[in-house]
C-alpha positions in Angstrom: 0.0 0.0 0.1 1.4 3.4 -1.0 2.2 6.0 1.7 -0.8 8.1 0.3 -3.2 5.2 0.5 -2.0 4.3 3.9 -2.4 7.9 5.0 -5.9 7.9 3.6 -6.9 4.8 5.3 -5.7 6.0 8.6 -7.6 9.3 8.2 -10.8 7.4 7.3 -10.3 5.0 10.3 -9.9 8.1 12.7 -13.0 9.7 11.2 -15.2 6.7 11.5 -13.9 6.1 15.0 -14.6 9.7 16.1 -18.2 9.5 14.6 -18.7 6.1 16.5 -17.4 7.8 19.7 -19.6 10.7 19.2 -22.7 8.5 18.8 -21.8 6.7 22.0 -21.1 10.0 23.7 -24.5 11.4 22.8 -26.3 8.3 24.2 -24.3 8.3 27.4 -24.6 12.0 28.0 -28.4 11.8 27.2 -28.8 9.1 29.7 -26.9 10.9 32.4 -29.0 14.0 31.8 -32.3 12.1 31.9 -31.3 10.4 35.0 -30.6 13.8 36.6 -34.0 15.1 35.6 -35.7 12.0 36.9 -33.9 12.5 40.2 -34.6 16.3 40.4 -38.4 15.4 39.8 -38.4 12.7 42.4 -38.9 9.9 39.9 -37.4 6.6 39.7 -37.0 4.4 36.6 -38.6 1.1 36.9 -39.8 -1.8 34.7 -42.5 -4.6 34.9 -42.6 -7.9 33.2 -45.8 -8.5 31.1 -47.0 -11.1 28.6 -45.6 -8.9 25.8 -42.2 -8.0 27.4 -40.8 -5.6 29.8 -42.5 -2.3 30.2 -40.5 0.7 31.4 -42.0 3.5 33.5 -41.1 6.4 35.9 -42.7 6.6 39.4 -42.6 9.1 42.2 -44.8 10.7 44.9 -47.3 9.3 47.4 -51.1 9.3 47.5 -53.8 8.6 44.9 -52.2 7.3 41.6 -52.2 9.5 38.5 -51.2 7.4 35.3 -49.8 9.4 32.5 -50.3 8.1 28.8 -48.3 9.6 25.9 -49.2 9.9 22.2 -47.9 8.1 19.2 -44.0 8.0 18.9 -43.8 10.0 22.3 -42.1 9.1 25.5 -42.7 8.9 29.2 -40.0 11.5 29.7 -42.1 14.1 27.9 -44.3 14.2 31.2 -41.3 14.9 33.6 -41.5 18.6 34.1 -45.4 18.6 34.1 -45.5 15.8 36.8 -43.4 17.9 39.1 -46.6 20.0 39.8 -48.5 16.9 40.8 -46.1 14.5 42.6 -46.0 16.4 45.7 -49.6 15.4 46.4 -50.0 12.3 44.3 -48.2 9.2 43.3 -47.4 9.5 39.6 -46.8 6.7 37.1 -45.3 7.8 33.7 -45.6 4.8 31.4 -43.8 4.2 28.2 -46.8 2.8 26.4 -46.2 -0.8 25.3 -44.4 -1.1 22.1 -43.0 2.5 22.4 -40.1 4.3 24.2 -37.6 1.9 25.8 -40.0 -1.0 25.3 -39.5 -3.5 22.6 -41.6 -3.0 19.4 -44.6 -5.2 19.0 -46.3 -6.8 16.0 -48.4 -4.3 14.1 -51.8 -5.6 15.2 -50.9 -4.8 18.9 -51.1 -1.1 18.2 -54.8 -1.3 17.5 -56.4 1.0 20.1 -58.4 -1.8 21.9 -55.3 -4.0 22.2 -53.3 -1.1 23.5 -55.8 -0.5 26.2 -55.8 -4.1 27.1 -52.0 -4.1 27.3 -52.0 -0.8 29.5 -54.6 -2.6 31.9 -52.2 -5.7 32.1 -49.3 -3.3 32.7 -51.1 -1.5 35.5 -52.2 -4.8 37.1 -48.6 -6.0 37.1 -47.3 -2.8 38.7 -50.1 -3.1 41.3 -52.2 0.0 40.3 -55.8 -0.4 41.3 -57.8 2.8 41.2 -56.3 5.7 39.4 -56.7 9.0 37.7 -55.4 9.2 34.2 -53.8 12.1 32.2 -53.3 11.5 28.5 -52.2 13.2 25.4 -53.2 12.7 21.7 -53.3 8.8 21.1 -53.1 8.3 24.7 -56.4 10.1 25.1 -58.1 7.4 22.9 -56.7 4.8 25.3 -57.8 6.8 28.2 -61.2 6.9 26.9 -61.3 3.1 26.5 -60.1 2.6 30.1 -62.7 5.0 31.5 -65.5 3.1 29.8 -64.3 -0.5 30.1 -63.1 -0.4 33.8 -65.1 2.6 35.2 -64.8 1.4 38.6 -61.0 1.8 38.5 -60.7 5.1 36.7 -61.4 8.0 39.0 -61.0 10.8 36.7 -59.7 11.6 33.1 -57.5 14.5 31.9 -57.0 15.2 28.3 -53.8 17.2 27.9 -53.5 18.5 24.5 -55.6 17.7 21.4 -56.8 14.2 21.5 -57.2 11.5 18.8 -60.8 10.8 17.9 -62.6 14.1 18.0 -63.9 15.9 15.1 -63.0 19.5 15.0 -65.3 21.9 13.0 -62.2 23.4 11.4 -59.7 20.9 9.8 -56.2 21.0 11.4 -53.1 21.5 9.3 -52.2 17.9 9.8 -55.6 16.7 8.6 -55.2 18.9 5.6 -51.6 17.5 5.0 -52.8 13.9 5.4 -55.5 14.5 2.8 -52.7 15.6 0.5 -50.8 12.3 1.0 -48.3 13.7 3.6 -47.4 12.0 7.0 -46.2 14.8 9.3 -45.7 12.7 12.4 -43.9 9.7 10.7 -40.2 10.1 11.1 -37.8 8.2 8.8 -34.9 10.7 8.6 -33.3 13.3 11.0 -34.7 16.0 8.5 -38.1 14.6 9.2 -37.7 14.7 13.0 -36.7 18.4 12.7 -39.7 19.1 10.6 -42.0 17.4 12.9 -40.8 19.6 15.8 -42.2 22.5 13.8 -45.6 20.8 13.5 -45.7 20.1 17.2 -44.6 23.4 18.7 -45.2 27.1 17.9 -41.8 27.7 19.5 -39.6 24.7 20.2 -39.2 24.0 23.9 -35.8 23.7 25.5 -34.5 20.1 25.4 -30.9 19.5 26.1 -29.1 18.9 22.8 -27.6 15.5 23.5 -31.1 14.4 24.7 -32.9 15.8 21.5 -30.1 14.1 19.3 -30.5 10.8 21.2 -34.3 10.8 20.9 -33.9 11.7 17.1 -31.4 8.9 16.5 -33.5 6.2 18.2 -36.6 7.1 16.2 -34.8 7.3 12.8 -33.5 3.9 13.6 -37.1 2.6 13.9 -38.1 4.2 10.5 -39.6 1.0 8.9 -41.4 0.2 12.2 -42.7 3.7 12.5 -44.7 3.4 9.2 -46.1 0.0 10.2 -47.2 1.4 13.5 -48.8 4.4 11.9 -50.7 2.3 9.5 -51.8 -0.1 12.3 -53.0 2.8 14.6 -54.9 4.5 11.6 -56.7 1.2 10.9 -58.0 0.9 14.4 -61.7 0.3 14.4 -64.2 0.6 17.3 -65.7 3.8 18.9 -63.8 7.0 18.6 -63.2 9.2 21.7 -66.0 11.6 20.6 -68.4 8.6 20.9 -66.9 7.2 24.1 -67.2 10.6 25.8 -70.9 10.2 26.2 -70.3 7.2 28.4 -67.5 8.7 30.5 -69.2 9.6 33.8 -66.0 10.4 35.7 -64.9 14.1 36.2 -62.9 15.1 33.1 -60.4 17.9 32.3 -59.8 19.1 28.7 -56.7 21.3 28.1 -56.3 22.2 24.4 -53.9 24.8 22.9 -54.9 27.3 20.3 -51.7 26.7 18.3 -52.2 23.0 18.0 -51.6 22.2 14.3 -52.2 18.4 14.8 -55.8 18.7 16.0 -57.6 22.0 15.7 -58.7 23.7 19.0 -62.3 24.0 17.7 -62.7 20.4 18.8 -62.3 21.4 22.5 -65.9 22.5 22.8 -67.1 19.3 20.9 -65.3 17.1 23.3 -66.3 19.0 26.5 -70.0 19.0 25.5 -69.9 15.3 24.8 -68.3 14.6 28.1 -70.9 16.6 30.0 -68.9 16.7 33.4 -65.9 18.5 32.0 -63.6 21.4 32.9 -62.3 23.2 29.8 -59.2 25.2 29.4 -58.1 26.6 26.0 -54.5 27.9 26.2 -52.4 30.0 24.0 -48.8 29.9 23.3 -48.5 26.1 23.2 -48.9 23.5 20.6 -49.9 19.7 20.6 -47.8 18.8 23.5 -48.5 21.4 26.1 -46.8 19.2 28.9 -43.6 20.1 27.2 -44.0 23.7 26.1 -46.4 24.7 28.8 -45.6 22.3 31.7 -46.2 24.7 34.6 -49.7 25.9 33.4 -50.7 22.5 32.5 -49.5 20.9 35.7 -51.2 23.5 37.8 -54.4 23.1 36.0 -54.2 19.3 36.6 -53.3 19.5 40.2 -56.3 22.0 40.8 -58.6 19.6 39.0 -57.2 16.5 41.0 -57.6 18.4 44.3 -61.4 19.0 43.6 -61.9 15.2 43.3 -60.3 14.5 46.6 
């Protein structure tokens, strides 16, 4: 091998090694940061064995239990800051929904809403959660509706944090318009997709430590093929939508919906509140589809006030 070729090979090896080291550094740094956030919020990372594999969750606080359910492709960590407002008075359980987050991916049919609800019930049974309040976002809201109507003796109240799946808004949302045009704004297959989705989710991107944001993006991009399968399976779910389930939800309910939500238009907030009948409604400004991330103090305070009224 010539000196030039040997030098090129050495440079290439160093470059590849540095890139690999940076990937490892990002993951390790992100995990340290997340562990610190959990500790500062009084949360402990735990897992439980189920018939469909290990399910990861965060737990903290004492008192009546509040279970937090995230949306499609989201994570239990998205609730950390908001949960701080609640965990001083309640036990909080932040789930990675089965098949998402740290959990192993499942077969596509397991992402049907009804199956997801069944898997959440099994997970809560294994954790030892009997009666509980539930706070849910987006897809998690549909699951929460199924829990409230299928095990009403266990669900004490329901809080919909951000625009939920399954409600017809009088005004179509930006996402609904995009899907009608053949786009899939929430499905990430590249880093560019991930960055673009952040603009869909937030009017102004909330602060997320850079290593954590890069770590989350890398993880999701690595699951690109699975992401498409999950999206298709969720969209193909049949059964009653949340708007229909709402008429049978007798528990006290809270609806928090942001004016700048581009995923589900805020005009659906009144539709849901009227269907629920026993609902407290808050329409917020300055936040998007995930208010627990870009407005955690306000949403946490509203949830705490709601929960305290049920005690």
